[in-house]
PDB file of N, CA, C and O in Angstrom:
ATOM      1  N   UNK A   1       9.470 -11.070   9.796  1.00  0.00           N
ATOM      2  CA  UNK A   1       8.435 -10.993   8.788  1.00  0.00           C
ATOM      3  C   UNK A   1       7.304 -11.932   9.183  1.00  0.00           C
ATOM      4  O   UNK A   1       7.542 -13.060   9.615  1.00  0.00           O
ATOM      5  N   UNK A   2       6.070 -11.456   9.031  1.00  0.00           N
ATOM      6  CA  UNK A   2       4.936 -12.281   9.423  1.00  0.00           C
ATOM      7  C   UNK A   2       4.600 -13.302   8.341  1.00  0.00           C
ATOM      8  O   UNK A   2       4.951 -13.135   7.173  1.00  0.00           O
ATOM      9  N   UNK A   3       3.925 -14.339   8.750  1.00  0.00           N
ATOM     10  CA  UNK A   3       3.559 -15.421   7.841  1.00  0.00           C
ATOM     11  C   UNK A   3       2.202 -15.135   7.208  1.00  0.00           C
ATOM     12  O   UNK A   3       1.408 -14.349   7.725  1.00  0.00           O
ATOM     13  N   UNK A   4       1.954 -15.797   6.067  1.00  0.00           N
ATOM     14  CA  UNK A   4       0.651 -15.676   5.419  1.00  0.00           C
ATOM     15  C   UNK A   4      -0.361 -16.531   6.182  1.00  0.00           C
ATOM     16  O   UNK A   4      -0.048 -17.621   6.658  1.00  0.00           O
ATOM     17  N   UNK A   5      -1.586 -16.001   6.283  1.00  0.00           N
ATOM     18  CA  UNK A   5      -2.653 -16.798   6.885  1.00  0.00           C
ATOM     19  C   UNK A   5      -3.162 -17.805   5.861  1.00  0.00           C
ATOM     20  O   UNK A   5      -2.758 -17.784   4.698  1.00  0.00           O
ATOM     21  N   UNK A   6      -4.051 -18.684   6.307  1.00  0.00           N
ATOM     22  CA  UNK A   6      -4.576 -19.726   5.412  1.00  0.00           C
ATOM     23  C   UNK A   6      -5.345 -19.121   4.243  1.00  0.00           C
ATOM     24  O   UNK A   6      -5.236 -19.598   3.113  1.00  0.00           O
ATOM     25  N   UNK A   7      -6.114 -18.083   4.508  1.00  0.00           N
ATOM     26  CA  UNK A   7      -6.894 -17.445   3.440  1.00  0.00           C
ATOM     27  C   UNK A   7      -5.962 -16.782   2.432  1.00  0.00           C
ATOM     28  O   UNK A   7      -6.197 -16.846   1.225  1.00  0.00           O
ATOM     29  N   UNK A   8      -4.911 -16.150   2.926  1.00  0.00           N
ATOM     30  CA  UNK A   8      -3.966 -15.499   2.022  1.00  0.00           C
ATOM     31  C   UNK A   8      -3.193 -16.517   1.185  1.00  0.00           C
ATOM     32  O   UNK A   8      -2.795 -16.220   0.059  1.00  0.00           O
ATOM     33  N   UNK A   9      -2.980 -17.708   1.728  1.00  0.00           N
ATOM     34  CA  UNK A   9      -2.340 -18.766   0.947  1.00  0.00           C
ATOM     35  C   UNK A   9      -3.259 -19.231  -0.172  1.00  0.00           C
ATOM     36  O   UNK A   9      -2.800 -19.509  -1.280  1.00  0.00           O
ATOM     37  N   UNK A  10      -4.553 -19.318   0.114  1.00  0.00           N
ATOM     38  CA  UNK A  10      -5.518 -19.693  -0.918  1.00  0.00           C
ATOM     39  C   UNK A  10      -5.562 -18.624  -2.005  1.00  0.00           C
ATOM     40  O   UNK A  10      -5.612 -18.947  -3.192  1.00  0.00           O
ATOM     41  N   UNK A  11      -5.545 -17.361  -1.607  1.00  0.00           N
ATOM     42  CA  UNK A  11      -5.546 -16.264  -2.572  1.00  0.00           C
ATOM     43  C   UNK A  11      -4.271 -16.295  -3.420  1.00  0.00           C
ATOM     44  O   UNK A  11      -4.313 -15.984  -4.611  1.00  0.00           O
ATOM     45  N   UNK A  12      -3.145 -16.668  -2.818  1.00  0.00           N
ATOM     46  CA  UNK A  12      -1.893 -16.780  -3.574  1.00  0.00           C
ATOM     47  C   UNK A  12      -1.987 -17.887  -4.628  1.00  0.00           C
ATOM     48  O   UNK A  12      -1.493 -17.720  -5.743  1.00  0.00           O
ATOM     49  N   UNK A  13      -2.610 -19.000  -4.287  1.00  0.00           N
ATOM     50  CA  UNK A  13      -2.798 -20.082  -5.255  1.00  0.00           C
ATOM     51  C   UNK A  13      -3.714 -19.628  -6.396  1.00  0.00           C
ATOM     52  O   UNK A  13      -3.460 -19.927  -7.563  1.00  0.00           O
ATOM     53  N   UNK A  14      -4.778 -18.905  -6.046  1.00  0.00           N
ATOM     54  CA  UNK A  14      -5.687 -18.391  -7.074  1.00  0.00           C
ATOM     55  C   UNK A  14      -4.966 -17.381  -7.960  1.00  0.00           C
ATOM     56  O   UNK A  14      -5.216 -17.329  -9.164  1.00  0.00           O
ATOM     57  N   UNK A  15      -4.076 -16.578  -7.381  1.00  0.00           N
ATOM     58  CA  UNK A  15      -3.289 -15.629  -8.178  1.00  0.00           C
ATOM     59  C   UNK A  15      -2.395 -16.371  -9.162  1.00  0.00           C
ATOM     60  O   UNK A  15      -2.255 -15.947 -10.309  1.00  0.00           O
ATOM     61  N   UNK A  16      -1.792 -17.467  -8.730  1.00  0.00           N
ATOM     62  CA  UNK A  16      -0.969 -18.267  -9.631  1.00  0.00           C
ATOM     63  C   UNK A  16      -1.786 -18.875 -10.758  1.00  0.00           C
ATOM     64  O   UNK A  16      -1.343 -18.904 -11.907  1.00  0.00           O
ATOM     65  N   UNK A  17      -2.986 -19.363 -10.430  1.00  0.00           N
ATOM     66  CA  UNK A  17      -3.862 -19.922 -11.461  1.00  0.00           C
ATOM     67  C   UNK A  17      -4.309 -18.840 -12.447  1.00  0.00           C
ATOM     68  O   UNK A  17      -4.404 -19.088 -13.649  1.00  0.00           O
ATOM     69  N   UNK A  18      -4.580 -17.656 -11.935  1.00  0.00           N
ATOM     70  CA  UNK A  18      -4.991 -16.557 -12.800  1.00  0.00           C
ATOM     71  C   UNK A  18      -3.847 -16.126 -13.711  1.00  0.00           C
ATOM     72  O   UNK A  18      -4.074 -15.808 -14.879  1.00  0.00           O
ATOM     73  N   UNK A  19      -2.620 -16.112 -13.193  1.00  0.00           N
ATOM     74  CA  UNK A  19      -1.471 -15.778 -14.030  1.00  0.00           C
ATOM     75  C   UNK A  19      -1.264 -16.839 -15.108  1.00  0.00           C
ATOM     76  O   UNK A  19      -0.900 -16.519 -16.240  1.00  0.00           O
ATOM     77  N   UNK A  20      -1.497 -18.108 -14.751  1.00  0.00           N
ATOM     78  CA  UNK A  20      -1.409 -19.183 -15.739  1.00  0.00           C
ATOM     79  C   UNK A  20      -2.450 -18.989 -16.838  1.00  0.00           C
ATOM     80  O   UNK A  20      -2.154 -19.194 -18.015  1.00  0.00           O
ATOM     81  N   UNK A  21      -3.659 -18.598 -16.462  1.00  0.00           N
ATOM     82  CA  UNK A  21      -4.694 -18.303 -17.460  1.00  0.00           C
ATOM     83  C   UNK A  21      -4.278 -17.132 -18.353  1.00  0.00           C
ATOM     84  O   UNK A  21      -4.588 -17.120 -19.545  1.00  0.00           O
ATOM     85  N   UNK A  22      -3.579 -16.151 -17.781  1.00  0.00           N
ATOM     86  CA  UNK A  22      -3.106 -15.017 -18.583  1.00  0.00           C
ATOM     87  C   UNK A  22      -2.095 -15.481 -19.624  1.00  0.00           C
ATOM     88  O   UNK A  22      -2.145 -15.046 -20.774  1.00  0.00           O
ATOM     89  N   UNK A  23      -1.183 -16.357 -19.231  1.00  0.00           N
ATOM     90  CA  UNK A  23      -0.181 -16.871 -20.171  1.00  0.00           C
ATOM     91  C   UNK A  23      -0.860 -17.688 -21.273  1.00  0.00           C
ATOM     92  O   UNK A  23      -0.529 -17.546 -22.450  1.00  0.00           O
ATOM     93  N   UNK A  24      -1.814 -18.546 -20.885  1.00  0.00           N
ATOM     94  CA  UNK A  24      -2.523 -19.356 -21.871  1.00  0.00           C
ATOM     95  C   UNK A  24      -3.341 -18.498 -22.834  1.00  0.00           C
ATOM     96  O   UNK A  24      -3.346 -18.750 -24.039  1.00  0.00           O
ATOM     97  N   UNK A  25      -4.025 -17.493 -22.310  1.00  0.00           N
ATOM     98  CA  UNK A  25      -4.818 -16.637 -23.192  1.00  0.00           C
ATOM     99  C   UNK A  25      -3.923 -15.769 -24.071  1.00  0.00           C
ATOM    100  O   UNK A  25      -4.319 -15.409 -25.180  1.00  0.00           O
ATOM    101  N   UNK A  26      -2.727 -15.428 -23.601  1.00  0.00           N
ATOM    102  CA  UNK A  26      -1.789 -14.687 -24.453  1.00  0.00           C
ATOM    103  C   UNK A  26      -1.348 -15.552 -25.632  1.00  0.00           C
ATOM    104  O   UNK A  26      -1.288 -15.082 -26.768  1.00  0.00           O
ATOM    105  N   UNK A  27      -1.039 -16.819 -25.352  1.00  0.00           N
ATOM    106  CA  UNK A  27      -0.682 -17.731 -26.440  1.00  0.00           C
ATOM    107  C   UNK A  27      -1.821 -17.920 -27.412  1.00  0.00           C
ATOM    108  O   UNK A  27      -1.607 -17.962 -28.624  1.00  0.00           O
ATOM    109  N   UNK A  28      -3.030 -18.035 -26.894  1.00  0.00           N
ATOM    110  CA  UNK A  28      -4.195 -18.174 -27.758  1.00  0.00           C
ATOM    111  C   UNK A  28      -4.445 -16.906 -28.565  1.00  0.00           C
ATOM    112  O   UNK A  28      -4.871 -16.971 -29.718  1.00  0.00           O
ATOM    113  N   UNK A  29      -4.180 -15.754 -27.958  1.00  0.00           N
ATOM    114  CA  UNK A  29      -4.354 -14.491 -28.665  1.00  0.00           C
ATOM    115  C   UNK A  29      -3.360 -14.368 -29.822  1.00  0.00           C
ATOM    116  O   UNK A  29      -3.723 -13.927 -30.912  1.00  0.00           O
ATOM    117  N   UNK A  30      -2.109 -14.758 -29.581  1.00  0.00           N
ATOM    118  CA  UNK A  30      -1.130 -14.709 -30.679  1.00  0.00           C
ATOM    119  C   UNK A  30      -1.478 -15.716 -31.774  1.00  0.00           C
ATOM    120  O   UNK A  30      -1.293 -15.442 -32.960  1.00  0.00           O
ATOM    121  N   UNK A  31      -1.982 -16.875 -31.372  1.00  0.00           N
ATOM    122  CA  UNK A  31      -2.406 -17.856 -32.370  1.00  0.00           C
ATOM    123  C   UNK A  31      -3.558 -17.304 -33.215  1.00  0.00           C
ATOM    124  O   UNK A  31      -3.565 -17.458 -34.436  1.00  0.00           O
ATOM    125  N   UNK A  32      -4.532 -16.658 -32.558  1.00  0.00           N
ATOM    126  CA  UNK A  32      -5.662 -16.072 -33.283  1.00  0.00           C
ATOM    127  C   UNK A  32      -5.193 -14.931 -34.179  1.00  0.00           C
ATOM    128  O   UNK A  32      -5.724 -14.740 -35.273  1.00  0.00           O
ATOM    129  N   UNK A  33      -4.208 -14.181 -33.721  1.00  0.00           N
ATOM    130  CA  UNK A  33      -3.685 -13.073 -34.517  1.00  0.00           C
ATOM    131  C   UNK A  33      -3.026 -13.596 -35.792  1.00  0.00           C
ATOM    132  O   UNK A  33      -3.208 -13.038 -36.874  1.00  0.00           O
ATOM    133  N   UNK A  34      -2.259 -14.673 -35.648  1.00  0.00           N
ATOM    134  CA  UNK A  34      -1.598 -15.250 -36.820  1.00  0.00           C
ATOM    135  C   UNK A  34      -2.601 -15.968 -37.743  1.00  0.00           C
ATOM    136  O   UNK A  34      -2.411 -15.996 -38.959  1.00  0.00           O
ATOM    137  N   UNK A  35      -3.650 -16.541 -37.174  1.00  0.00           N
ATOM    138  CA  UNK A  35      -4.619 -17.286 -37.974  1.00  0.00           C
ATOM    139  C   UNK A  35      -5.668 -16.387 -38.619  1.00  0.00           C
ATOM    140  O   UNK A  35      -5.945 -16.506 -39.813  1.00  0.00           O
ATOM    141  N   UNK A  36      -6.251 -15.485 -37.823  1.00  0.00           N
ATOM    142  CA  UNK A  36      -7.362 -14.669 -38.307  1.00  0.00           C
ATOM    143  C   UNK A  36      -6.975 -13.246 -38.664  1.00  0.00           C
ATOM    144  O   UNK A  36      -7.724 -12.559 -39.358  1.00  0.00           O
ATOM    145  N   UNK A  37      -5.827 -12.796 -38.205  1.00  0.00           N
ATOM    146  CA  UNK A  37      -5.437 -11.403 -38.446  1.00  0.00           C
ATOM    147  C   UNK A  37      -6.175 -10.477 -37.489  1.00  0.00           C
ATOM    148  O   UNK A  37      -6.423 -10.822 -36.334  1.00  0.00           O
ATOM    149  N   UNK A  38      -6.517  -9.306 -37.985  1.00  0.00           N
ATOM    150  CA  UNK A  38      -7.218  -8.325 -37.145  1.00  0.00           C
ATOM    151  C   UNK A  38      -8.707  -8.653 -37.128  1.00  0.00           C
ATOM    152  O   UNK A  38      -9.494  -8.080 -37.881  1.00  0.00           O
ATOM    153  N   UNK A  39      -9.067  -9.563 -36.277  1.00  0.00           N
ATOM    154  CA  UNK A  39     -10.451  -9.989 -36.141  1.00  0.00           C
ATOM    155  C   UNK A  39     -10.916  -9.656 -34.735  1.00  0.00           C
ATOM    156  O   UNK A  39     -10.098  -9.385 -33.856  1.00  0.00           O
ATOM    157  N   UNK A  40     -12.216  -9.675 -34.518  1.00  0.00           N
ATOM    158  CA  UNK A  40     -12.749  -9.351 -33.203  1.00  0.00           C
ATOM    159  C   UNK A  40     -12.285 -10.368 -32.153  1.00  0.00           C
ATOM    160  O   UNK A  40     -12.147 -10.017 -30.981  1.00  0.00           O
ATOM    161  N   UNK A  41     -12.046 -11.606 -32.550  1.00  0.00           N
ATOM    162  CA  UNK A  41     -11.551 -12.613 -31.614  1.00  0.00           C
ATOM    163  C   UNK A  41     -10.181 -12.230 -31.054  1.00  0.00           C
ATOM    164  O   UNK A  41      -9.899 -12.423 -29.871  1.00  0.00           O
ATOM    165  N   UNK A  42      -9.352 -11.693 -31.918  1.00  0.00           N
ATOM    166  CA  UNK A  42      -7.995 -11.331 -31.503  1.00  0.00           C
ATOM    167  C   UNK A  42      -8.021 -10.236 -30.439  1.00  0.00           C
ATOM    168  O   UNK A  42      -7.359 -10.349 -29.408  1.00  0.00           O
ATOM    169  N   UNK A  43      -8.777  -9.191 -30.692  1.00  0.00           N
ATOM    170  CA  UNK A  43      -8.875  -8.105 -29.715  1.00  0.00           C
ATOM    171  C   UNK A  43      -9.475  -8.562 -28.401  1.00  0.00           C
ATOM    172  O   UNK A  43      -9.048  -8.137 -27.327  1.00  0.00           O
ATOM    173  N   UNK A  44     -10.470  -9.432 -28.495  1.00  0.00           N
ATOM    174  CA  UNK A  44     -11.106  -9.946 -27.291  1.00  0.00           C
ATOM    175  C   UNK A  44     -10.143 -10.802 -26.477  1.00  0.00           C
ATOM    176  O   UNK A  44     -10.141 -10.744 -25.247  1.00  0.00           O
ATOM    177  N   UNK A  45      -9.334 -11.588 -27.156  1.00  0.00           N
ATOM    178  CA  UNK A  45      -8.366 -12.422 -26.435  1.00  0.00           C
ATOM    179  C   UNK A  45      -7.264 -11.586 -25.791  1.00  0.00           C
ATOM    180  O   UNK A  45      -6.797 -11.923 -24.702  1.00  0.00           O
ATOM    181  N   UNK A  46      -6.841 -10.508 -26.439  1.00  0.00           N
ATOM    182  CA  UNK A  46      -5.853  -9.629 -25.813  1.00  0.00           C
ATOM    183  C   UNK A  46      -6.452  -8.913 -24.605  1.00  0.00           C
ATOM    184  O   UNK A  46      -5.763  -8.702 -23.607  1.00  0.00           O
ATOM    185  N   UNK A  47      -7.726  -8.539 -24.687  1.00  0.00           N
ATOM    186  CA  UNK A  47      -8.394  -7.923 -23.537  1.00  0.00           C
ATOM    187  C   UNK A  47      -8.528  -8.920 -22.397  1.00  0.00           C
ATOM    188  O   UNK A  47      -8.377  -8.558 -21.230  1.00  0.00           O
ATOM    189  N   UNK A  48      -8.810 -10.169 -22.731  1.00  0.00           N
ATOM    190  CA  UNK A  48      -8.896 -11.223 -21.715  1.00  0.00           C
ATOM    191  C   UNK A  48      -7.545 -11.437 -21.052  1.00  0.00           C
ATOM    192  O   UNK A  48      -7.470 -11.629 -19.839  1.00  0.00           O
ATOM    193  N   UNK A  49      -6.481 -11.404 -21.842  1.00  0.00           N
ATOM    194  CA  UNK A  49      -5.132 -11.543 -21.297  1.00  0.00           C
ATOM    195  C   UNK A  49      -4.835 -10.410 -20.324  1.00  0.00           C
ATOM    196  O   UNK A  49      -4.305 -10.646 -19.239  1.00  0.00           O
ATOM    197  N   UNK A  50      -5.172  -9.185 -20.706  1.00  0.00           N
ATOM    198  CA  UNK A  50      -4.948  -8.031 -19.837  1.00  0.00           C
ATOM    199  C   UNK A  50      -5.724  -8.180 -18.531  1.00  0.00           C
ATOM    200  O   UNK A  50      -5.204  -7.890 -17.454  1.00  0.00           O
ATOM    201  N   UNK A  51      -6.974  -8.635 -18.635  1.00  0.00           N
ATOM    202  CA  UNK A  51      -7.785  -8.826 -17.430  1.00  0.00           C
ATOM    203  C   UNK A  51      -7.159  -9.860 -16.502  1.00  0.00           C
ATOM    204  O   UNK A  51      -7.019  -9.611 -15.304  1.00  0.00           O
ATOM    205  N   UNK A  52      -6.783 -11.012 -17.041  1.00  0.00           N
ATOM    206  CA  UNK A  52      -6.200 -12.058 -16.203  1.00  0.00           C
ATOM    207  C   UNK A  52      -4.899 -11.593 -15.560  1.00  0.00           C
ATOM    208  O   UNK A  52      -4.646 -11.883 -14.391  1.00  0.00           O
ATOM    209  N   UNK A  53      -4.077 -10.875 -16.313  1.00  0.00           N
ATOM    210  CA  UNK A  53      -2.805 -10.411 -15.765  1.00  0.00           C
ATOM    211  C   UNK A  53      -3.024  -9.416 -14.623  1.00  0.00           C
ATOM    212  O   UNK A  53      -2.404  -9.538 -13.567  1.00  0.00           O
ATOM    213  N   UNK A  54      -3.902  -8.437 -14.831  1.00  0.00           N
ATOM    214  CA  UNK A  54      -4.137  -7.441 -13.778  1.00  0.00           C
ATOM    215  C   UNK A  54      -4.821  -8.074 -12.566  1.00  0.00           C
ATOM    216  O   UNK A  54      -4.546  -7.684 -11.432  1.00  0.00           O
ATOM    217  N   UNK A  55      -5.709  -9.046 -12.791  1.00  0.00           N
ATOM    218  CA  UNK A  55      -6.340  -9.738 -11.667  1.00  0.00           C
ATOM    219  C   UNK A  55      -5.298 -10.521 -10.868  1.00  0.00           C
ATOM    220  O   UNK A  55      -5.365 -10.574  -9.640  1.00  0.00           O
ATOM    221  N   UNK A  56      -4.338 -11.127 -11.566  1.00  0.00           N
ATOM    222  CA  UNK A  56      -3.278 -11.867 -10.876  1.00  0.00           C
ATOM    223  C   UNK A  56      -2.420 -10.935 -10.027  1.00  0.00           C
ATOM    224  O   UNK A  56      -2.035 -11.286  -8.912  1.00  0.00           O
ATOM    225  N   UNK A  57      -2.123  -9.759 -10.548  1.00  0.00           N
ATOM    226  CA  UNK A  57      -1.321  -8.793  -9.787  1.00  0.00           C
ATOM    227  C   UNK A  57      -2.071  -8.349  -8.532  1.00  0.00           C
ATOM    228  O   UNK A  57      -1.491  -8.290  -7.448  1.00  0.00           O
ATOM    229  N   UNK A  58      -3.351  -8.038  -8.679  1.00  0.00           N
ATOM    230  CA  UNK A  58      -4.151  -7.599  -7.527  1.00  0.00           C
ATOM    231  C   UNK A  58      -4.265  -8.716  -6.496  1.00  0.00           C
ATOM    232  O   UNK A  58      -4.119  -8.470  -5.298  1.00  0.00           O
ATOM    233  N   UNK A  59      -4.523  -9.932  -6.945  1.00  0.00           N
ATOM    234  CA  UNK A  59      -4.636 -11.048  -6.006  1.00  0.00           C
ATOM    235  C   UNK A  59      -3.303 -11.323  -5.301  1.00  0.00           C
ATOM    236  O   UNK A  59      -3.285 -11.644  -4.113  1.00  0.00           O
ATOM    237  N   UNK A  60      -2.201 -11.201  -6.023  1.00  0.00           N
ATOM    238  CA  UNK A  60      -0.899 -11.397  -5.381  1.00  0.00           C
ATOM    239  C   UNK A  60      -0.665 -10.341  -4.300  1.00  0.00           C
ATOM    240  O   UNK A  60      -0.203 -10.661  -3.205  1.00  0.00           O
ATOM    241  N   UNK A  61      -0.981  -9.099  -4.606  1.00  0.00           N
ATOM    242  CA  UNK A  61      -0.791  -8.038  -3.609  1.00  0.00           C
ATOM    243  C   UNK A  61      -1.696  -8.249  -2.397  1.00  0.00           C
ATOM    244  O   UNK A  61      -1.308  -7.945  -1.269  1.00  0.00           O
ATOM    245  N   UNK A  62      -2.894  -8.766  -2.629  1.00  0.00           N
ATOM    246  CA  UNK A  62      -3.794  -9.047  -1.507  1.00  0.00           C
ATOM    247  C   UNK A  62      -3.288 -10.194  -0.649  1.00  0.00           C
ATOM    248  O   UNK A  62      -3.590 -10.259   0.543  1.00  0.00           O
ATOM    249  N   UNK A  63      -2.521 -11.097  -1.242  1.00  0.00           N
ATOM    250  CA  UNK A  63      -2.045 -12.264  -0.492  1.00  0.00           C
ATOM    251  C   UNK A  63      -0.784 -11.990   0.311  1.00  0.00           C
ATOM    252  O   UNK A  63      -0.386 -12.815   1.134  1.00  0.00           O
ATOM    253  N   UNK A  64      -0.154 -10.852   0.086  1.00  0.00           N
ATOM    254  CA  UNK A  64       1.081 -10.553   0.819  1.00  0.00           C
ATOM    255  C   UNK A  64       0.786 -10.301   2.287  1.00  0.00           C
ATOM    256  O   UNK A  64      -0.226  -9.681   2.613  1.00  0.00           O
ATOM    257  N   UNK A  65       1.655 -10.772   3.186  1.00  0.00           N
ATOM    258  CA  UNK A  65       1.438 -10.515   4.612  1.00  0.00           C
ATOM    259  C   UNK A  65       1.634  -9.033   4.935  1.00  0.00           C
ATOM    260  O   UNK A  65       2.405  -8.329   4.282  1.00  0.00           O
ATOM    261  N   UNK A  66       0.931  -8.596   5.936  1.00  0.00           N
ATOM    262  CA  UNK A  66       1.042  -7.193   6.351  1.00  0.00           C
ATOM    263  C   UNK A  66       2.403  -6.926   6.970  1.00  0.00           C
ATOM    264  O   UNK A  66       2.994  -7.794   7.612  1.00  0.00           O
ATOM    265  N   UNK A  67       2.882  -5.717   6.766  1.00  0.00           N
ATOM    266  CA  UNK A  67       4.123  -5.295   7.407  1.00  0.00           C
ATOM    267  C   UNK A  67       3.806  -4.904   8.846  1.00  0.00           C
ATOM    268  O   UNK A  67       2.778  -4.282   9.116  1.00  0.00           O
ATOM    269  N   UNK A  68       4.679  -5.264   9.752  1.00  0.00           N
ATOM    270  CA  UNK A  68       4.469  -4.886  11.141  1.00  0.00           C
ATOM    271  C   UNK A  68       4.881  -3.435  11.320  1.00  0.00           C
ATOM    272  O   UNK A  68       5.957  -3.017  10.891  1.00  0.00           O
ATOM    273  N   UNK A  69       4.016  -2.688  11.953  1.00  0.00           N
ATOM    274  CA  UNK A  69       4.278  -1.278  12.198  1.00  0.00           C
ATOM    275  C   UNK A  69       4.930  -1.111  13.567  1.00  0.00           C
ATOM    276  O   UNK A  69       4.662  -1.882  14.488  1.00  0.00           O
ATOM    277  N   UNK A  70       5.777  -0.112  13.692  1.00  0.00           N
ATOM    278  CA  UNK A  70       6.378   0.118  15.011  1.00  0.00           C
ATOM    279  C   UNK A  70       5.306   0.590  15.993  1.00  0.00           C
ATOM    280  O   UNK A  70       4.398   1.341  15.638  1.00  0.00           O
ATOM    281  N   UNK A  71       5.435   0.132  17.225  1.00  0.00           N
ATOM    282  CA  UNK A  71       4.456   0.520  18.230  1.00  0.00           C
ATOM    283  C   UNK A  71       4.756   1.937  18.725  1.00  0.00           C
ATOM    284  O   UNK A  71       5.880   2.258  19.112  1.00  0.00           O
ATOM    285  N   UNK A  72       3.743   2.750  18.701  1.00  0.00           N
ATOM    286  CA  UNK A  72       3.864   4.108  19.236  1.00  0.00           C
ATOM    287  C   UNK A  72       2.707   4.344  20.191  1.00  0.00           C
ATOM    288  O   UNK A  72       1.658   3.708  20.087  1.00  0.00           O
ATOM    289  N   UNK A  73       2.905   5.238  21.095  1.00  0.00           N
ATOM    290  CA  UNK A  73       1.831   5.579  22.021  1.00  0.00           C
ATOM    291  C   UNK A  73       1.001   6.688  21.404  1.00  0.00           C
ATOM    292  O   UNK A  73       1.427   7.348  20.456  1.00  0.00           O
ATOM    293  N   UNK A  74      -0.173   6.884  21.945  1.00  0.00           N
ATOM    294  CA  UNK A  74      -1.061   7.932  21.442  1.00  0.00           C
ATOM    295  C   UNK A  74      -0.429   9.307  21.636  1.00  0.00           C
ATOM    296  O   UNK A  74      -0.620  10.196  20.806  1.00  0.00           O
ATOM    297  N   UNK A  75       0.312   9.490  22.710  1.00  0.00           N
ATOM    298  CA  UNK A  75       0.950  10.781  22.973  1.00  0.00           C
ATOM    299  C   UNK A  75       1.992  11.095  21.897  1.00  0.00           C
ATOM    300  O   UNK A  75       2.086  12.233  21.436  1.00  0.00           O
ATOM    301  N   UNK A  76       2.777  10.081  21.493  1.00  0.00           N
ATOM    302  CA  UNK A  76       3.783  10.300  20.450  1.00  0.00           C
ATOM    303  C   UNK A  76       3.125  10.632  19.118  1.00  0.00           C
ATOM    304  O   UNK A  76       3.626  11.470  18.368  1.00  0.00           O
ATOM    305  N   UNK A  77       2.006   9.980  18.823  1.00  0.00           N
ATOM    306  CA  UNK A  77       1.299  10.233  17.573  1.00  0.00           C
ATOM    307  C   UNK A  77       0.741  11.645  17.546  1.00  0.00           C
ATOM    308  O   UNK A  77       0.862  12.339  16.537  1.00  0.00           O
ATOM    309  N   UNK A  78       0.131  12.080  18.640  1.00  0.00           N
ATOM    310  CA  UNK A  78      -0.428  13.432  18.713  1.00  0.00           C
ATOM    311  C   UNK A  78       0.698  14.464  18.616  1.00  0.00           C
ATOM    312  O   UNK A  78       0.539  15.491  17.956  1.00  0.00           O
ATOM    313  N   UNK A  79       1.818  14.203  19.259  1.00  0.00           N
ATOM    314  CA  UNK A  79       2.947  15.134  19.204  1.00  0.00           C
ATOM    315  C   UNK A  79       3.500  15.212  17.779  1.00  0.00           C
ATOM    316  O   UNK A  79       3.873  16.294  17.323  1.00  0.00           O
ATOM    317  N   UNK A  80       3.557  14.106  17.088  1.00  0.00           N
ATOM    318  CA  UNK A  80       4.070  14.116  15.712  1.00  0.00           C
ATOM    319  C   UNK A  80       3.103  14.867  14.794  1.00  0.00           C
ATOM    320  O   UNK A  80       3.543  15.617  13.923  1.00  0.00           O
ATOM    321  N   UNK A  81       1.811  14.680  14.975  1.00  0.00           N
ATOM    322  CA  UNK A  81       0.837  15.409  14.162  1.00  0.00           C
ATOM    323  C   UNK A  81       0.878  16.902  14.452  1.00  0.00           C
ATOM    324  O   UNK A  81       0.741  17.714  13.537  1.00  0.00           O
ATOM    325  N   UNK A  82       1.063  17.269  15.696  1.00  0.00           N
ATOM    326  CA  UNK A  82       1.156  18.682  16.044  1.00  0.00           C
ATOM    327  C   UNK A  82       2.417  19.305  15.448  1.00  0.00           C
ATOM    328  O   UNK A  82       2.394  20.463  15.030  1.00  0.00           O
ATOM    329  N   UNK A  83       3.501  18.562  15.406  1.00  0.00           N
ATOM    330  CA  UNK A  83       4.735  19.093  14.829  1.00  0.00           C
ATOM    331  C   UNK A  83       4.608  19.258  13.315  1.00  0.00           C
ATOM    332  O   UNK A  83       5.217  20.160  12.739  1.00  0.00           O
ATOM    333  N   UNK A  84       3.828  18.399  12.667  1.00  0.00           N
ATOM    334  CA  UNK A  84       3.624  18.511  11.221  1.00  0.00           C
ATOM    335  C   UNK A  84       2.788  19.726  10.843  1.00  0.00           C
ATOM    336  O   UNK A  84       2.946  20.266   9.749  1.00  0.00           O
ATOM    337  N   UNK A  85       1.903  20.162  11.730  1.00  0.00           N
ATOM    338  CA  UNK A  85       1.025  21.291  11.422  1.00  0.00           C
ATOM    339  C   UNK A  85       1.739  22.625  11.528  1.00  0.00           C
ATOM    340  O   UNK A  85       1.245  23.629  11.015  1.00  0.00           O
ATOM    341  N   UNK A  86       2.889  22.659  12.181  1.00  0.00           N
ATOM    342  CA  UNK A  86       3.595  23.922  12.375  1.00  0.00           C
ATOM    343  C   UNK A  86       4.292  24.376  11.147  1.00  0.00           C
ATOM    344  O   UNK A  86       4.933  25.427  11.153  1.00  0.00           O
TER     345      UNK A  86
END
């Protein structure tokens, strides 16, 4: 398995910080829901939580190291594509 590069490690740290923001905004959203009820603040905080969570998922996926592909020659690739067309 390949290692993460320095940039991908930074992105992984940012993903962790973004996930932490998602947890904090979720707690704040539940607090606003219990305090204010169905108010515009509550909906906005839940939308913010959704944004932070999805951003954390995307950043985590971007930080993952690439999978190594098996080496093939151009002739094998062309032969495989020709066999698929039949």
